[in-house]
N, C-alpha and C positions, 0 to 999 in steps of 0.2 A: 594671510601675511606669511612671508618667507623670511628666513634668517640664515646666517652662516653658522655652521657647527663644526668644530674640530673632530675629526674621526681618524681612527687608526685601523690598518688592515695588514695582516700577515699574508704574504703571497707565496705560492708554491715554488717559486724560484729561489727561496731562501732569503727573502728581504722583508722588511716591515716598512710600510709607508704611512706617513701622517700628513693630512691635508685638510683643507676647508671644504665642506660640502654644503650646498644649499638645500635646506629642508623646510617643510611647511610647519608653522606653529599651530598646534591643535587648538580648537576652541576648548575652554576649560569646562570640565564636568562640574556637577553640583558642589563637590567638595574640593575643587582644584582652583589654582590661581595661575595667572601668567605673570612672570616676572621679567622686567627689562634688566638684564644682567649688567652690573657695573664692574665687578671684579671677581677674580677667582685665583687662588694660589696654586702653585705647582708643588704637590707633595710627592714624596717617594712612591706612594701607592699609585699616583697618577702616571709617574714615569714608567711603572710596570705595565700599565695598559698602553701607553703611547708607544713604547719601544721594546718592552719585554727584556730579553737578554741580548739584544742586538749590540753590536760593536760600535760604540760612539765614535771611534776614530774613523769609521767608514762613512759617516754622514755626508750626504751631498744634496744639493738643492735641485728641484725639478718643478714641474707644473702639472696640474691635473684640472682639466676643464677651465683653464684660465685662472686658477687659484694657485697660490704658492704651496709647495709640498716639499717634504724631505724624505729621503729613502736611506735606510741603513741595512747593512748585511747582518744576518743572523747566523751564528756558528752552527754547524751541522748538529752538534750534540743538543744545542738549545732548540733547534727546530723540532726535534722529537717531542719536547715538552709543549711546544706551542702549536703542534699539529691541529688540535681542535679549533684553533682560530683561523686557519687558512681559508681565505676567501670571504671572511666575515668583516664587514666594516662596523666598527664599534665606536660610539661617541665617548668622548673623554671629559674628565673633570669631576671630581668627587664632591666638591663644595664650592660655594660662592655667595655673593650678595647682590642685591639689587632692589628695585622698586616694583611693587605690585601694581600692574596696570590694568588688569582685568581679573574678574573672579566669577566663579559659579554662584549658584543661588544659596548654597549651604551657609549656615550661620558662621562656622569657623572660617570659611573662605571670605565672606563679605567683611568680616571683622578686620581682615588684612588689607583691604583696599587702600591704595596710595601709601602704604607703609613701607619703610625700609626693612628688609628681612635678610637674615642669613639663611642658607638652605643647603640641604644635602640630598643625595640620591642619585648622583651621576649626571652626565651630559651637561655640565656647567660651562664648558668652554664654547660659548655661543652668545648670540645677541639677545635671544628671548628663550625662556624656559617655562614650560607648562608642567606643573607637578602638584601633588596633593598638598593641601594647606597644612596637614600634619607634619610635613617635612620642612616647615619653615619656622624660624624663630623671629619674632617681631622685636625690633630694637628702636629706642628713641632716636630722635634726630641728632642728639649729642654724640651718638656713635657713628663714626665714619664708615663709609662703604668698605674701606681698607681693613678696618678692624673686624667688621661683621663678616667679611669674606672668609676668615679662618675661624669660624665659630664651631666647627664640628670635629674635624679629624683630630687635631692636636688637643683641644680642650677635653673632648669626650674620651680620648685615649688616656690622657693624664688622669682624669677622674676614674676611668676604668681600671687603671693600675691601683688607685687608692681603694676602690671597691673590691677588687680582687684580693688585696691584702686583708681587708676586713672579712670577706667571705671565707678565706682560707685560714683565718686566725693567726696571721703573721703580724709582727710588731714593727718591722723595719724592712727597708728595701735597698737593692743595688740597682743602679741605672747606668747604662753605657751611652756614649755619644751625648753626654749630659749637658753640653753647652748649647744644644740645639734649641729651637723655639719650644719644642715639646719638653725638653729637659729643664728649661728655665721655668716653664709652667709647673712642672712636677715639683721643682724645688720650692716655689712659692706656696704650693698646696701643702707640702710637708711642713714648711715653716708655720703656716697658719694652723694646721691641725696637730702640730707637735709630734710628727712622725720622723724617726731617724732615717736619713737617706745618705747612702754612700754614692757619690757622684764620680764616675770614671770618664775621663776626657783623654784627648790625644795630643795636647800641646801645652806648653807653659802659659801661653796667652789665655787659653781656656780655663786653666787653673785660676789665674788672676781674675778673670771675669766672674766666675762663680763665687770665689772668695769675696769679691766686692759686693756680691748680693747677700753675703752672710752665711754661705754654706760652710758647715763645719768639716765635712769630710769630702775633699776633692783630691782625686788621685790621677796622676798622669800615667797612662798605661805604657808609655815609652821610657819611663824612668827605670834605671837599673834596680832600684829598690822597690819597684811597684808591688811585687808579691808580699814583701815584708809589710809594706804600708797597708795593703789590702787585708791581710790577716789581722793586723792591729785594729783596723776599722771594723771588721766583722766581729771580733771579740768584744769591742766596745759597744757596738750597736745590737748585736745578736741577730743580724740580718741573715736570713736563709732563703730569701725570695729575691730573684733577679729578673729584670726586664732588659733584654739585649736588642739594640737597634742594628748591630753590625751583621750578625748572621754567619758569615764565613770565617774561617780561621779557627784559632784556639782561644778566643776570648772567653767564651762560655766555659770552656774546659778549665781555664785558669781560675775563674770565679768559683766553680764547683770544688776545685782542688783547695782553694783558700778556705771555703766554707767547711770542708772536711777537717782541715788542720785546726781551724778555729773551734769547731765542735769538739775535737779531741782534747783541746785545752780546757774546755768548760763543762764537759758532760761525760757520760759513760761511753766506753769504747770497748769493742770486742774484736775478735779476729776477723769479723765481717765488716769492721769499720764502725763509725759512730752510728748511733740510733737516731740522730737528728735528721729529719726529712729536709732535703734540699731541693728547691724548685727553681728552674730557670726557664723563662719564657722568651722565645725569639719572636720579635714582632716586626723586624725590619731586615733589609738586605743591602746595607751600605757596602758590604763585601759579598759579591755574588759567588764566591768560591764555596767549596764544601765546608760544612761544620765538622771540625775535628774533635773527637772525644777519645781520651785515653782511658777513661773509666777508673782512674786511680783515686776514687773518693767513696769507697765503701759500696753499699748496695741500696741505701735509702736515698735515692735521688731520682729526679725526673727532668727531662728536657722536652718541651713541646712548643708548638706555635701558639701565638696569641693574636687574634683578629677582633676588631672592634664589634662588628655586627653580630657574630656568634656570641660574643660576651654579652651584648645587650639582650639577646634572646634568652640567655641563661639567667641574667640578672633580674629580669622581670620589669614590667611597666612602671611600677611604683618607684623602684630605685632609679630607673632611667629618667623618669620625670623629675626627680630631685636633682639629678645631674644636669639636665637641661636648664632647670631654673637657676642653678648656680652659675652656669655659663652666661646666661643673660645678665645676671646681676654683676658679674665680675669680668666681663669681656674686655674692659679697658684697664683692668688692674691685674688680677691673677692670670688672666688668659690673654693678655695683650701679645700681639705678634709684631715682629719686625721683619722687614724685607730688604734683601741685598740688591735687588734689581726689580724694575718694572718694565713691562713691554706690552704691546698690542698682540692680538692673535696672529696677525700677519708677520710681525717682527719675530714672533716665537718660532716661525717656520723658516729659520735661516741656520746656516752651519754654525756661525758664531754663537747664536743664542742657544742652540741645542747643546753645544759643548759647555756652555756656561751653566745652564740650569740642570743639565744632565750629569754633572760631575759628582753628585751625591756627597758634597762636603758639608760637614757640620757648620751651621751658621749661614749657609747659602740657601736662600729661599726667594723665589721669584713670584711676583704678583702679576697676573694678566689683567690688563685693564681693557674692558670692552666698551665700545661705543655702539649702542644698540641701533641707533638710527643709521649708522654707516654699515653695520653688519647685516 
C-alpha cells in the first residue's frame, strides 16, 4: 500500500520546497501499528521543518511529479545554518490522530487495534503512518479526532514547564505569548495546581481573553506601563522562572531586568546584584531575530533553550508516564485545543494557505484533515 506524505527539502540554489511524495506504507513490526491518519495540527515546530528561516513573502506555487508544491527563498545568512539539510527530503508533522487499521503481533500493538489514537514521532502529514505502539495514546470514542490530534506537543510542553518548575524548586512562572493554545493550557494547569503564573500577551483582546478565564496576572507587553506592572507581578508572585515563546528581540531581557528589580526589593543585594537565581528558557521562535541581552541584572541568571524531547529524557520514564496519563484524562478539558482554520494536505500547499498558517500569530492554529483513502 502506498500513501502521500508531505516532505520538505532545502535546495542548493537557496530555496526550500514542500510537496507531496508517494511513499510505501511499511508492514508493522511486532510492536508497531499502522494508523489511518485523520488529522494533524501545524505547530511552530512543524513550520521550522517545513520552511526553516525562509522568507514567507517569497512563496510561490509549483508542481513536482504531478503533485502540488510550494517553493520559498532562503536568505543567504539562513542558508548557512540550513546547509546540513541541502538535498535531503524530510517528512513533516510532529503529531496527529487517527484509527489503528493494522498491528504487529506484540501485546501492546494488538491492544490498539481499531482504536482512535493520538500519536507523536514525526511524519504525520500523510494518509497512513506506521510507528511503534509506544508512541500512541489510546482515546475513547467520545474524544474527537480533532482533539486527539493535539495530544502531544502543547499538552506535554505545558506539563513539562510544570515539571521543570518542580525539579528546579521554583514556586511561580512567567510565560510569554500566553494567549496561545499552549498558554491557555498552562493557565488551566496552574489554576488546578495552585501555581502563580504571570501571563504576558501582546494585545488588549488577549488580556480580556485570559482574564475571562480567571487569570490573575495578565500583562500587555505593548503597554507603556508594562515594566511597572511586570515588576509588581514578580514581587507578588516571587516568580524567577520564565518560559519564552518569542525568542528574538528584548523580551527575555525585559523579564530578567524586572526579576532583578523585584529581587532587589525583596531580598539581599550586593554590588554584584541580587543573589536570587533567575532562569529564562526560550522554547519558541515567533520572532526569528536575534535575542538581545543587555546583562543589566546582576550575575546570578541564565538563559537557555528548552525542548520537549531532551526534557523528557532528563525527567525520566516514571515522570513522563504520569504526564501522558494526565493528558489522556484531561484532553477535552485542561488540554483542549482550538483551531482557527482547517484544510487538506493539498490545500496547505498554496500561497494563501502558507501565508495564513505561517504567520506565527498567537491564537492562529491550523488543523490538517487527511482523507486516508484519497491520499
